[in-house]
Backbone bond lengths (Angstrom), bond angles and torsions (degrees), N, CA, C in turn:
res aa  C-N    CA-C-N  psi(-1)  N-CA   C-N-CA  omega(-1)  CA-C   N-CA-C  phi
1 M - - - 1.494 - - 1.506 116.24 -
2 S 1.208 122.82 110.88 1.500 125.15 172.22 1.461 112.01 -102.56
3 Y 1.321 114.37 140.16 1.473 117.12 -177.19 1.575 117.83 -83.41
4 V 1.325 114.06 -0.41 1.422 120.11 178.36 1.508 111.28 -149.08
5 D 1.355 118.12 147.59 1.420 122.13 175.73 1.576 111.65 -100.72
6 Y 1.368 112.13 171.07 1.500 118.43 -177.77 1.566 111.52 -62.30
7 T 1.262 116.13 -33.71 1.470 123.39 -171.14 1.568 106.26 -68.52
8 F 1.344 116.42 -41.55 1.450 116.60 172.19 1.486 117.65 -69.78
9 Y 1.304 111.33 -32.19 1.532 115.12 175.03 1.497 112.13 -65.98
10 K 1.346 124.27 -40.59 1.366 129.08 177.32 1.520 113.61 -75.00
11 D 1.253 116.25 -50.37 1.601 121.25 -171.25 1.469 112.64 -83.79
12 N 1.365 121.34 -34.75 1.429 119.50 179.30 1.574 114.13 -105.24
13 Y 1.250 119.76 -43.87 1.412 122.30 178.62 1.708 110.54 -79.13
14 H 1.308 112.22 -19.74 1.476 118.95 -177.54 1.601 109.18 59.07
15 G 1.191 112.81 47.24 1.588 115.60 174.50 1.476 115.84 -80.79
16 I 1.262 121.03 157.40 1.394 123.78 -173.81 1.518 116.11 -112.76
17 M 1.333 119.10 -7.68 1.435 114.31 -179.63 1.458 117.90 -77.15
18 P 1.236 120.58 148.72 1.549 124.17 -175.46 1.508 109.67 -65.80
19 S 1.359 110.76 147.34 1.404 117.37 -176.06 1.606 116.70 -55.40
20 S 1.259 114.68 -32.36 1.446 117.94 -178.04 1.545 110.51 -68.21
21 I 1.291 120.26 -34.69 1.454 126.10 175.28 1.538 108.54 -74.26
22 F 1.348 119.66 -43.34 1.486 125.17 -175.76 1.558 105.54 -59.81
23 D 1.246 112.18 -51.36 1.529 115.68 -171.51 1.540 108.49 -54.87
24 R 1.307 116.21 -41.50 1.497 120.50 -178.05 1.536 108.59 -71.04
25 L 1.238 120.72 -47.26 1.489 123.72 -179.26 1.479 117.32 -70.27
26 V 1.383 119.67 -33.67 1.410 119.11 -177.01 1.514 111.24 -73.77
27 I 1.304 118.05 -20.24 1.448 117.90 172.90 1.493 110.81 -66.35
28 G 1.316 119.10 -42.13 1.503 125.84 177.50 1.524 107.78 -64.62
29 A 1.331 119.23 -41.80 1.469 124.91 -173.91 1.578 103.18 -70.10
30 S 1.274 124.39 -45.38 1.407 128.01 179.28 1.553 110.07 -62.97
31 A 1.260 116.97 -38.55 1.498 118.76 -177.31 1.586 104.91 -70.44
32 Y 1.233 117.83 -40.55 1.522 124.28 -177.48 1.582 105.27 -62.87
33 I 1.273 116.22 -44.34 1.590 119.47 175.45 1.497 112.36 -59.47
34 K 1.349 110.72 -47.45 1.428 114.20 -175.15 1.592 114.30 -69.49
35 R 1.325 114.98 -32.20 1.502 122.56 177.37 1.494 108.18 -65.95
36 N 1.405 116.00 -46.48 1.467 118.58 -176.12 1.528 113.98 -78.47
37 T 1.289 121.58 -17.77 1.431 125.29 179.36 1.494 112.94 -99.27
38 F 1.384 115.95 -0.21 1.463 125.87 -179.29 1.493 108.50 53.84
39 S 1.348 120.61 49.39 1.416 128.41 172.30 1.593 110.94 53.62
40 R 1.337 116.30 38.36 1.446 123.17 179.16 1.514 112.77 -89.33
41 I 1.289 116.38 -4.58 1.490 119.26 -176.25 1.575 108.70 -84.57
42 D 1.328 116.30 130.40 1.433 120.60 177.21 1.566 110.57 -73.75
43 E 1.292 114.64 100.75 1.439 114.64 -176.79 1.546 119.30 -70.05
44 T 1.311 114.03 -2.85 1.520 116.60 175.20 1.502 108.35 -97.00
45 N 1.393 119.50 -6.29 1.457 122.60 178.93 1.523 107.19 -142.95
46 I 1.235 119.87 72.65 1.474 121.64 -176.60 1.514 113.37 -77.55
47 L 1.333 114.29 114.15 1.512 117.42 179.30 1.511 115.88 -63.81
48 D 1.321 116.42 153.37 1.570 118.04 179.73 1.445 111.56 -60.46
49 E 1.348 120.54 -34.39 1.545 119.27 -178.26 1.580 109.77 -68.88
50 V 1.258 114.36 -23.25 1.572 113.40 173.50 1.525 107.00 -78.41
51 K 1.357 120.68 -36.79 1.375 118.22 179.70 1.498 111.32 -67.43
52 Y 1.382 121.12 -45.58 1.416 125.17 179.11 1.610 104.81 -59.52
53 C 1.262 123.64 -43.70 1.387 127.61 177.95 1.557 111.56 -51.80
54 A 1.353 113.19 -48.91 1.369 118.92 -176.54 1.520 114.82 -65.34
55 C 1.459 110.61 -41.78 1.537 116.82 169.47 1.462 113.81 -54.85
56 T 1.284 118.84 -51.95 1.393 124.31 179.79 1.526 114.97 -56.93
57 L 1.215 115.12 -42.12 1.418 124.52 174.39 1.553 114.67 -60.73
58 A 1.267 108.24 -46.45 1.512 117.66 -179.77 1.651 108.58 -60.10
59 D 1.326 111.65 -44.80 1.514 118.62 178.73 1.549 108.72 -60.42
60 K 1.417 116.18 -45.44 1.465 117.99 -178.51 1.429 109.53 -67.34
61 M 1.380 125.03 -38.20 1.411 128.84 175.95 1.519 112.35 -57.35
62 L 1.351 115.97 -37.55 1.453 121.75 -176.84 1.621 103.87 -68.95
63 K 1.336 118.37 -44.24 1.369 121.44 -173.23 1.591 107.69 -65.63
64 I 1.313 115.77 -38.62 1.429 121.95 178.15 1.604 110.95 -63.02
65 E 1.243 114.37 -44.01 1.439 126.60 -178.79 1.593 107.93 -61.97
66 K 1.264 113.49 -45.33 1.496 117.22 -176.72 1.473 116.82 -63.43
67 R 1.330 114.15 -32.04 1.535 120.80 -176.82 1.490 114.05 -107.54
68 E 1.473 115.65 8.07 1.390 119.79 -175.21 1.568 113.92 -57.46
69 G 1.278 116.75 130.90 1.468 120.88 -177.51 1.603 114.72 91.74
70 K 1.310 114.77 -20.45 1.418 116.08 179.64 1.488 113.28 -87.91
71 K 1.348 119.59 139.73 1.423 124.45 175.94 1.538 108.44 -99.00
72 S 1.409 116.00 -41.76 1.432 118.98 179.95 1.510 105.49 -159.37
73 E 1.313 117.73 162.91 1.470 123.99 171.14 1.457 112.64 -152.04
74 S 1.340 117.51 156.16 1.483 121.22 -179.24 1.568 105.10 -132.07
75 V 1.306 114.78 140.72 1.428 126.03 171.36 1.467 112.57 -135.66
76 G 1.297 116.03 100.26 1.416 118.83 -170.59 1.481 113.24 64.88
77 T 1.325 115.16 -128.46 1.515 112.36 177.21 1.393 113.44 -91.36
78 Q 1.318 121.80 5.24 1.531 126.05 178.21 1.482 109.96 -91.81
79 S 1.275 120.03 128.97 1.548 121.69 171.14 1.511 108.52 -127.98
80 A 1.291 111.56 158.60 1.485 116.75 177.32 1.571 107.04 -144.95
81 S 1.337 116.73 148.55 1.453 125.03 178.28 1.491 105.23 -125.54
82 Y 1.294 118.22 138.27 1.396 125.66 -170.55 1.612 109.48 -105.97
83 V 1.223 111.22 151.47 1.540 111.24 176.58 1.534 118.77 -85.22
84 E 1.244 112.92 164.14 1.464 118.42 -176.40 1.498 114.17 -79.96
85 K 1.333 120.01 164.33 1.475 120.04 -177.91 1.475 116.79 -56.57
86 S 1.370 114.99 -39.54 1.459 116.03 176.94 1.532 115.44 -63.43
87 Q 1.310 115.92 -26.40 1.556 117.42 174.19 1.520 107.64 -76.62
88 D 1.339 120.35 -33.15 1.377 122.97 177.61 1.553 109.10 -64.14
89 D 1.366 118.30 -41.17 1.407 121.39 -179.72 1.555 109.58 -71.41
90 A 1.295 121.17 -34.77 1.472 123.59 170.76 1.517 112.44 -59.04
91 D 1.349 114.28 -43.92 1.466 122.37 -176.09 1.453 104.86 -66.13
92 K 1.267 124.90 -43.57 1.553 127.89 178.93 1.453 106.37 -60.10
93 Y 1.293 121.44 -51.35 1.521 121.99 -173.14 1.540 108.56 -68.63
94 Q 1.256 120.59 -29.32 1.434 125.07 -178.66 1.591 105.07 -68.05
95 I 1.378 119.02 -38.32 1.430 120.51 176.18 1.530 109.37 -62.72
96 L 1.324 115.98 -37.24 1.462 112.64 177.40 1.604 110.94 -63.82
97 T 1.264 114.74 -45.67 1.395 117.00 -176.30 1.626 117.02 -67.58
98 D 1.373 107.68 -22.58 1.507 113.30 173.28 1.433 116.91 -73.43
99 Y 1.421 115.84 -32.79 1.429 121.56 -175.09 1.538 115.10 -98.67
100 L 1.266 116.92 -38.43 1.482 122.75 -167.55 1.374 113.47 -95.81
101 D 1.404 119.09 150.75 1.367 127.87 176.41 1.557 110.05 -65.74
102 P 1.363 118.70 127.42 1.470 118.32 177.62 1.433 117.68 -43.95
103 K 1.251 118.24 -39.35 1.565 120.40 177.13 1.539 111.99 -51.41
104 L 1.272 120.90 -32.76 1.506 124.89 -171.84 1.584 100.90 -80.46
105 L 1.281 122.00 -22.41 1.541 120.56 -179.11 1.540 113.31 -102.60
106 Y 1.449 113.80 -0.22 1.392 114.54 -179.42 1.573 113.53 -63.81
107 R 1.355 112.57 130.06 1.562 113.72 -171.16 1.561 108.94 -99.57
108 G 1.350 116.73 11.24 1.471 118.57 177.65 1.556 110.90 -93.63
109 C 1.293 115.55 -172.57 1.530 120.81 -171.75 1.486 108.69 -75.22
């Protein structure tokens, strides 16, 4: 189950990744949302903020995937350093808190 389709990603979110990549990554993004919201999202009426969250997470997951295994790289005078996995996890959770109602993320009873 994914919370968003490619049409929403292209037309509303204005994403740029190809559908073949999006379809794979949005499944993981949706699973991440579902796990952290304890399945509290009504899958028959998915709110736009959940869809935008899934799109943003899919984009983040693509960035992580593209640089996986790299610590740093240099090309000519340009150099880049990459964040550690724990920072990636924090960034993904921050996306959840940016988009979703705190009640969905509440870890209590």
